[in-house]
N, C-alpha and C positions, 0 to 999 in steps of 0.2 A: 495323458493319453489313457483311455480306459483299457483294462486288461482284455486279451483276446476273447476270453469266454463271455465277457460282458458285451463286446461288440457283436459276437455271434448271436447272443440272445436278442439284442436289439434288431439285428438283421432278420432273424427268424420272425420276430413280432411284426415287423413291417411287411414281410412276405405274406404272413397269415392275413394281415389286414388288407393287403392288395388283393389277395384271393377272395376274401369276403366281399370286398367292394365289387369286384368283377362279377361275382355271383349274385349281386343284388342285395347283399346283406348290409348291415350297418357297421360303422367303425367299431373296432374292439379295443383300440388303444386308449380311447378317451376315458378318463376316470369317471366323468359324469355318466357316460353310457354304461360303463361296467357297473356303476352303483345303481343303475336302473332309474336315474333321475329324468331321463329324456322320455317323452311320450313317443309313440310310433311315428307321428308326424314330424316331431323334432328330429328324431333319428334319421328320417328320410332327408331332411335338409342337411344334416351333418354328412350323410353319405354322398349326396350330390356335390356338396362343397369340397369334400376330399377329392373327388374325381376332377372337379373344375380347378382345384388348386394345383393338380398335377398337369393339367392341360394348359390353362391360362390363355386360350385363344380369344376369349371374350373380355380380356382385361381392360380394354378401352371402351366397353359398351356403356357402363354406368358405374355408379359409386360402389355397388355391391362387390365387384370383382377386385378392385384395388384394396378395399377393406378386407376382403377374404384373404389376400396374399399376406396380410400381417398376422395371420394365424396358421398354426399347424394342426390344431384340433379345435373342435367347436362345441363348447358347452352350452347350457341352456341360455345364458345371458347373451352369448355371441349370436346364437340362432335367432333369438327374439329381435336383436338389433338388426341383423342382416335382413330378416323378413320384412321389417318395417322400412328399411332403406330401399328395398326393391319397389319399383314403380309399376311392375307388371306390364312392361312395354312389349315383351315377347321377342325382342331382338335376339337375345341369347339362345332362345329355343330354335329359331330358324337358322342360326349360325352353327349350331352344335352338331358335331359328327356322332355324338353318342345319344342323341335324342331318340325317342321312340320312332320306329320300331327296333332300334338297336337294343341288344341284350342288356346294356347298362341302364337304359330307360331314364336318362337324365332329362328332367323337365324342371328347370329352376323356377320359372314363373308359377307353376302350379304348386310345387312344394312350398314356396315362400307364401303363396296366397293362403294355403291351408293353415300354416302356422300363424300368419299375420292376424287372421280373424280369431284364432285361439287367444292371442295376446289381448285382444279387446275384452274378452270375457275374463281372462286370468287376472287382469289388473283393474277390472271394473269395480265400481263401488255404487251400490251393493252388487256383489258378483252374480247373484241369481238373476238379476235383471238383464245382464249381458247375455247370459245363456238363453233366456227366454226369447229375446229379440233375434238372436242368431238363428234359432230353429224356425221361427215363424215371422220373419221380418216384414214381408209384404202384408201378411194378414194382420199382424199387430198394428202396423202403421195405419192401414186403411180402416180397421175396426176402431182404433183409438180416435182417428179424425172424425169418423161418422158418429161415434158415440158421443163425443164431446160436442160436436156441432148440433146433434139432435137434442142434447140436454139444454143447450142455450136457446134453441128454437122453441122448445116446449116451455122454457121459463118465460120467454117473451109472449108466447101464446096464452099462457095462464094470466099474464098481466094485461092481455088485450092490446099489446103494442107490436104484434108481429107485422101488421100492415098498417100504415099510418099516412097522415098527410105529409107532404115533403117538409123536411126539417133543415133545409139549406146545408146539408152535409154535416150537421152537428152530431157526431157519434156519441158525444157525452149525454145527449138527450135520451139515448137508448140505454147505454151502460155508463154510469157515473165514472168520472175520471179516476177517483180514488179507488173504486172497486177494481177497475182494469189494472191500475198500477199494483195493487196488492196481489191480485190473482197472478198476473203474468210476470211481474217483477220477482215474486217469490219462487215461481216455478223455474224461470230462467236462471235465477240465482242458484237454486239447488242443482240444476243441470250443470251449470258451470263449476260448482263446487265438486260434484261427482266426477266430472271430467278432469278437473285439476288434480284430484286425489289419484285418479287412475294414471295420468301421465307422470305424476310425481313418483308413483310406485315403479313405473316402467323405467324412468330415468335413473332412479337409485339402483335398480337392478343391472342396467346395461352400462352405466358410466362410472368409472372409478374416481371421477372428480379431478382428473389431471388438468393442469393449465399449461397451454403451449407458451413458448417464448413470445413475448410481446403481448401476452394476455389474451382474454377471450373475445375482445371486441372485433378483431378482424375475422375470426371464425364465425361469430354471430352475423356479421355483415354478409359473409359469403353464403351462409345458410339461408338468410333472408332473401338474397338475390336468387338462389336456386329455387326456393319455394315460390316466389312471385313470378318467376319465368317458367316454372314447371320444367326446368332444364332436363330432367332425366326422362321426360316423355319424348325426347328427340331421337331415341334409339342409339345414342352415342355418336351419331354422325350428322345430325341435324335434319335428316329426312323423315323423321317421325317413327312411330312404332307400328305394330301389326294389329289386325283385328280378325277378319274372317279367314285370312290366308297369309302368305308370305310377302304380300305387297306392302310397301311403306305407305303410311298415311299420317297426316297431321290432325286427323279428325278428333282423336281422343284429347289431344292437347288443346285444340281450339274449344271444344265443348266444355272441357274442364275450366278453361279461362272464362267462358261465358258464365258458368255456374259460380265459380269462386268470386269473380268481380261483381256479378249480380248480387250475390249474398252480401258482399262488403258494401256495395252501394245502398242496399236495403238497410243494413245496419247503420250506415252513415245517416240515412234519412231519419231513422228512429232517434238516433243520438242528437241530430240537429233539432228535431221537434222537441225533444226533452229540454235542450238548452233554451229554445224559444220560450217554452212554457215556464220553466223555473227561473231562468236568469233574466228574461225580459218581460215576462208576464204576457206573452203573445199566445193566446189560446187557439186551439184548432176549432173549426176547420180552416186550413190555409188555402190561399188561391192556387190554382193549377200552375201558375208561374213561380210559386215560391220555391225556395231551395229544398225543403223537405219533400214536396210533391215531385219536383223534377228528379231528385235523387231516387226516390221510391219508384217512380215510373221507369227510369232507366234500369234500375236494379231488377224490377219486375220483368222487364223484357228479357234481360239476361237470364233470369231464372225460368223463363219459358223456353228459350232457345237451347240453353245448356242442358238441362235435364231431359228435354225431348230428344236431343241428339244422343246423350249418354244412354237413354233407355233403348234407342234403336241399336247402338253399338253393343250394348250388353246382351240384347236378345239375339244378335247375329254373330257374336264372337265365337271363334273356333274353340271347341271344348278343351283342347290342349293348352290354351292360353291362360287358363285360370281354374278356379274351383267352382264347378257347377252348383255345389251345395250352398254357395254364398249368394246365388242370384236373388233369392227371396229377400235377403237383408239389403243388398245393393238396390234392388228395385223399390223396396219400401221407402228408403231414404230419397231416392230420385222422385218417386211419386209425391211424397210430402212436399218437397221443394216446388215441384211443378204446380201442385194444387194451392199451396200458399200464394204463389205468384198469380195464378189464374183468378182465384177468388179476390185477391187484393186489387187487381186491375179492374175486375168487374165492379167491385165496390166503389172504386174511384169514378168509373164511368156513370154509375147509377146512384151516386150518393145524394143527388138532389131529387130522387123519386121516392115513392112510397115503398119501394122494395129494399130501401137501405137497411132497415133493421134485420130483415131476413138474411141479406147478403153479409152483413156484419157478423151475425151469429155464426154463419157457416165459416167465414174467414177466421174468426177467433178460435173456433173449434179445431181447425186444421193447424193453426199456429201453435195452439196448446199441445197438440199431438206431436208436432215437430220438436218443441222444447222438451217434452217428456222423454223422447227417444234419442236426443242428441248424444248423450254420453255412451250409448250402448250400440249404436249402429254405425253406418258408413261414415258419418261425420267424424268419428274418432280417428279414422285413418289419416285425415289431414293433420291432426294434432300429433299423433304418434310418429308419423313420417317426418314432420318438422323436427321433432326431438331427435330422431335418428340422423337427420341431415346435420343438425348442430353437432352431434357426437362425431360424425364423420369429418366435419370441417375442423374440429378440434384435433381429432386423432391424426389426420394427415399432416398436421403441423408438428407432431411429436416424432422423435426418432423411433424407428421400429425396434421392438424388443427382440426380434429374431436375429438381427445382425448377420444376415446372410448376404453374400455377394457384395453389392455396392452399398448396402444399408449402413 
C-alpha cells in the first residue's frame, strides 16, 4: 500500500487533470504530453479520450471505445492507432452529452479525422509529397490528370496518330505494349512501395508485436471480415451512420462498397488480362464477353456509382462530422476514381472508332495521376485503417494490462 502522502499526491494530480479537462485543456499526467511530444491536434484527441474513458456511454458504438478502455493515458502511438481505427461514422457525436455546444466540446469524429490525415503525411514516403497533396488535394489531382493527359495527346498529335482509321480496338497500335508496361508498371510499383513503407512505419509505431493465444490467424481473419463488410460504418447498431444530421443512413456504407469492390473488380480485370497475355499468349483486344472486359465493365460501373455518391455525401456532410480542411484531399481522390472509370468506359464503347487514340491518351493520363497520388491521398486511409483493425483484432484477444474490475 502506498504511503498516505503518495496517495494524496496522486489524488491531487488526478484532481488537477480533471479540472484541466473540464476547462478544455489537455491532459497533464501523460508523460508524452508533458514532454511536449504531442501536437495540438494529438493533445485534443488525448483530451477527448480521457473524457470518453470516464463516461463510456459509447462503449458499444465501434472498435475505438473498447480499445480506449484498455488505456488510462494516450501517447502518440495510441492516438495514431485510435485515429485510424475510427471510421468517422458520427454515431458517438450524436450520442454524446458533452458534444458541442457543451463546454467540454467533445467531438470524437472531428478530432480523430484531423489526426488521421496527419498520420498519412507523418508516415508518408517521401514525406513532402504527403504534405503537398493534403494541402491541395483536388487541385493536385485534377492538374496532374489534365497535365499527363495533355502530354500524351500532344505526343500522339506530333506523330499524326491522334485521329485515325478504326483499329479494331487494338490499343497497342497506338501505344506499344512494352511501353505501357514499362511506364505504368514502374509508376504503380513505386506507388505500392511508398505505400508499403508508410504503413510499415505506422505498424511499427503502433504495434508492440504481441501475439495472442492461438496465433495471429484468427485475428487476421476477423480483421479481413470487418474490412470487407465495412462493419464499423453501421453505427454500432446496424442502422448506419450519419451525414447531414442525426438521422441514420446506410448511404456511406453502400457507396463505399460500390467504390471498394469496383476498384477490386477493375484490378481483377487488369490481373486477368496480364495472365492472358503472358501465360497463354492471348493478346488484347479481348471480346466484350471475355472475362477481362466483363470484370472491367462491372468495376467501372461500381467506380461511377460509388465515387458519385461519396462526392455528394462529402459535399453535404455536417461540418461537425469531420474536418473541412480535408475536403480537398477527399474530393481529389474521389474525382480521380470517377474519371478513371468514366474515361475507361468511354474508351470501351468507342474503341472501334477513330476517336480511340484520343480517348486512350486521356484515360491513361488520368490513370497515371491516380497511381502517382495513391500513397499520399485518401487511398491511404483504407490501408492504414486495415492495419489498425488488425491491431485491434489482436489486442482484444490479449489480457488487458490494466487489470481493473473483471479484467
